[in-house]
N, C-alpha and C positions, 0 to 999 in steps of 0.2 A: 912221617909218623912212624913210631915204633909199633910194629904190627902186634907184637906179643902184648904190650901194654894196652893197646886198643881192644884186643879180644878179651883181656881180663876185665876191662871197663864194661864192654858190652855184656859179658857174662854175669856181671853183678845184677843187671836189671832184666836178664832174659833167661828164665829157667830152662829153656830148651837147649841152651849151650851147657852140656854136661862135660865132665872131665874127659870122657872118652872121645868126644868129637872136637875138643879144643885144638889139637894139633892140626886137624884137617882145616879148621877155619883159619888158623894162622897162615897155613899154606895158601888158602884162597885169597886172603887179604894181600899176601906178598905177590901172588900172581896178578892181582888187580893193579898193584903198584907198578909192577913191571910193564903191564899193558899201557898204563898212563904215561910211563917214561919213554916208550918207544917213539923214536923220531920217524915221522912219515912224510914222504913227499910223493905220494901216489899221484901219478898222472892218469887221467881218464882218457880212454880212446873209444871211438865209436865202434861198437860191436855189431849192432844190427839196427836196421830201419824196418819197422813193422807198419805195413799199410793194411790196417785191420778191417776197418769199417767202410761201408759205402758212403755213409753220411758222417758229419763231423763228430769228433770225440768230445766228451763232456768231462771226463775224469780218468785218472789212473791211480792205482794203489797197490802197494806191496803187502804180502803176508809178512810175519815178523822176521823170518830168516832171510826173506828175499828170494826164495826158491820159485815162488809164483808171483805173478801180478795180474791185475784185472784192469780192463778198460770198459768204460761206459760210453754210449753213443746215442746220437739222434736216430740211429737206425733201429732203435727199440730193443737192442740186445746188450748184454755184457759178455765180454770174452775173457777166458782164463788162459794165461800164457805161462810157458816154462821159461824162466829167466836164463838158465844156462844155455839152452839151445835156441831160444827165440821162437820156439814152435807154438802154434795155437793148439791148446789142449781141448777146449770145448767152448761152445756158444750157449749162453743161457737165454733162451727165447720164451716169450710169454707175455711180456708187457705190451700194452696197447698204445704206448706213446714213448717219448724220449726217456731213456734211462739216464738220470741226472746225477744221483748220489749213489756211491758204491763204497763198500767196506768189507774187509775180512774181520772175523771175530778174533783178532789178535789178543793174546799170544798164541792161541790154538791154531787158527787158520783153516779149520775144517769146514767152516761155514762162510757164506757170502750173503750180504744183504744188498738189495738194489732198491732204490727209491725212484719213482717215476712221475712224470707229468700226468700219467693216467690215474693219479691219486692213490695208488697202492704201493706197498712195499712187499717185496718177495724175499723169502729166505731159501737159500740153495745149499746143496752139498757141493763142496769144492771138488771132491773126488769123483762123484758120479754125474754131477750136473742136475740131479733131481731137485725139483722144487718141493720143499717141505711144506711151506705155508704161504698163503697170500693174505697180507694184512690189509683189511678194508675198513674205512671209517673216516678218513680225511675227506673234506669237501672241496679241496683244491690241490694243486701240484705239490708233491713232496720235493723239497730242494736241499735238505741235509739229513744225514742220519749218522748214528754212531752206536756201536755195541758198548756195553759196560765191560770192564776188564775180566769180570767173573764169567762172562759169556752166558748170562741168564736172561738178559734183556737187550732189546734193540730199541733205540729211540728214534723217532722221525719228526722232522720239523717241516711245517707246511706254510704255503701262501694263505691258508685259511686262518692264520694267526695262532694256531694251537700246535703243541707238540704232543705226541702220544708215546707211551711206553708199552711195549709188547712182550709177552712171555714167549721165549724161544721154544721151550719144551711143549707148552700147551697150545701155542699158536693163536693166542687170543690177547685182546687188549687188556692191559692192567689198569691204566689210568690215563686221563686226558689232562694235560697241563694248560689251563685256560687263564688268561689274564693280560696277554699282550693285545695291543690295539692295531698292530700291523703284522705283516708276514714275518715268520721266524726264519732267519737265514744261517744261523750258526748254533750248534749245540755241542755240549761236551760233558761227559761224566767225569767225576773225580776218580782217583785211583781206587779208593775203598768202595766206590759204587753206591754210597748213601746220598750223594748230591748230584744234581745235574744243573748246568746253566744253559739258558737260551738267550741268544742275542737277536734283536728284532730291528726292523725298520722304524719302530716307534721311538728309537734313540735310547732304549733301555736294555739292560740285561737282567734277567730274573734268575734267582737261585731257588731251586726246588728241593724238597725232601722226597727222595725216590720212593720210600716206603708208603707215604701217605698221599703224595701228589700235591702237597701243600706248598704254596709260595712262601719262602722264608724271608727273602730280601728282594728288593728291587734296587738295582744299582743305577742311580739317577745322577746325571752330570754331563753326559755327552750331549752335544748340540747337533748331532747329525746321525744318520743311519749307522748302525753297528755293522762292521764287516767281519769281525772275528772275535772269538772269546775262548779262553782256555784256563784250566787250572794248572798250577805247578804240581810236581810229583807228590809232594807231601801234603797236598790239599789245603795249604795255608793261604795261598794267594790266588787271585784271579787277575788275568790281564785282558783288557778289552781294546780293540782298535776300532776307529770310527771314521766316517766320512768328514768329520769336523777337523781332521788333520792331527788329532791327538790320540795318544794311547794312555789308558788309565790303569792304575794298579789298585786293587781292592783287597781288603781283609776278607777271606772267604768265610770265616766263621761268624763275623759280625755284620758283614756287608758294608763296612765303612770304607770311604775313599782314603787311600794312602798317599797317592801321588799322581800327578799328570806329567807324562813324558812328552815334551814338546820338541820342536826342531824341524819337523817336516813342513814343507810349504804347500803340500797338497794332500788329498785324501789318503788315509792309511788303509791299505787293502788286505793286509795280513799281519798277524802277530803270532809269536810263539815263544815258549820257554825252552831252554835246553833241558836235558833229562834231569840234571841236578837242581834245576830251578834257580840257578845263580845268575843266569843271563836271560835277557829278553831281546828278541830280534823283531824289528818292524820293517815292513815293506810298504813303499808308498808310490802313488801316482806321480810323485815328483822325480821319479827315476833313481832314487837312492834308497838304501836300506840302512838301518842304524842298529847298533848293539848297545844295550843299557845294562848296568849292573843292578840286579834286582834289590840288593841291599841298600846301596848308596843312591840309587836312582840316577846316577850319572851316565851320560852318554860316553861309552868307552871307545867306540869306533864308528866311523862313517864309511859305508860301502858305496863308493861313487865310481861310475864308469858306464853304467847302462845308458842306452840312448832312448829309452822309453819307460813307461810305467812298469813297476815290478808288482806282479799280482800274487806271487807266492814266495815264501821264505821258510827254510827249515834248517835245523842243526843236524849234523850227523850224530849218531848215538853217543859218541865219545865227547861231543861238545866243542871240539876244536876247529871244526869246519862249518861254514854256512853255505847253503845253496840258494840261489835266487833264480826266478824265472821271469822273463820280461817280454814286453810287446816288441822289443827290438830284435826278436827272433833268436836271441841267445840265452843260454843259462850261464851263470858265473859261479865259480867256486872261490870262497874267500877264507882267509885266516881269521877266525873268530876273535882272537886277541888283538890283532893289529889292524884289521880291516883291509889288509892287502889283498888284491885280486890275484889268486894263484893260477887260475885257468879260465878260459872262455870256451864254452862248449858251443861250437858253431855248426850250422848245416841245415837247421830247420828253415823253411821258407816263409813262415808266418809266425805270429805271436805264440809264445810258449805260455801255457796257462797252468801247467802242473809239473811238479818235479818232486822226486823223493829219493832218499837213500835206503839201501837195504840195511839190515841190522849191523853187519860187519863194517859198513861204511865204505866198501870197495866196489859197489855197483850203484849206478844212478839211472833212474828212468825219467824221461821228459816227455810230456804230451803237448802237442801243438795244434793250432788251428789249421795247419797244413795237412791235417788228418793223418799224421804219422806219429808213432811212438818210437822213441829211440832208446836203446839200451847202451850204456857207457860202462866200460870195465876199467 
């Protein structure tokens, strides 16, 4: 793409791009082009094994830059870690039961939310470990949570069939999203923060208006429990994965079904878009992962080689690598375009249930049922 022509084009519809900043934006576009051109064959090596918790881990998550990550556990705590040194920075204590769902308020990363089987969600300061708020109101375990990108709300999904939105500043409930007939196990805000989706064991995904708490659409079509649901970056599409072995693509604005992505021979346990929303990756209990083109709906790659179910799949931020975590005790790194396995991350002695890239894509964390977390550089 001609960077100068592109910036001219953007400038026509964007009054913020004035003549004085045009040069700078052309420079930024050219830098982006250079970044995308870079050839990379980064090999990951084990940097540290962290034996953090006395009881099993439930989850791991990075902040945006990857300088910090958090672990949740059955020991009722969440721990904050420094990625560069592998040092434990602090322990967030106060929950009365398993800390199951954890998240940073990315891109900021100054707050952490923890959702627990004690039916509460707590909001913490990343820097001091102070608990700002305890959100009470659910009548059963909290199993998923998410911040909106604006960092004004945190959403919690519960076994009580409802999701709740909480105001981070005021520390109070904004609205309850009621309408599902079974537990909510997945939720996700769109980029602009005006919509949220909830995926449930009742086989449906609901699209809600964040401002009013009104249910706008119910995505009906799956014949099994929903395992995963996500918006693409521009908020136009929703992808859902289900225990019925299929993945479905939906129009986020109208709630209409666009396509069913088939091919897996067992339950789909995780789905995700790349950051550009051009590709969809699916992970299945059949031991394989697949990559689909979001536009053509074609399967462009099959990621085969794991010896057990794959519970987690994610793209690196650049979108050219895919990471999978499996019950075969390994994580694998794949070329997103070809489906070739580039590397096997070995060493865990039990099922890996969580994996993540940092924003630069040069650090990976894996969390396993062997009760260790591993940092790979």
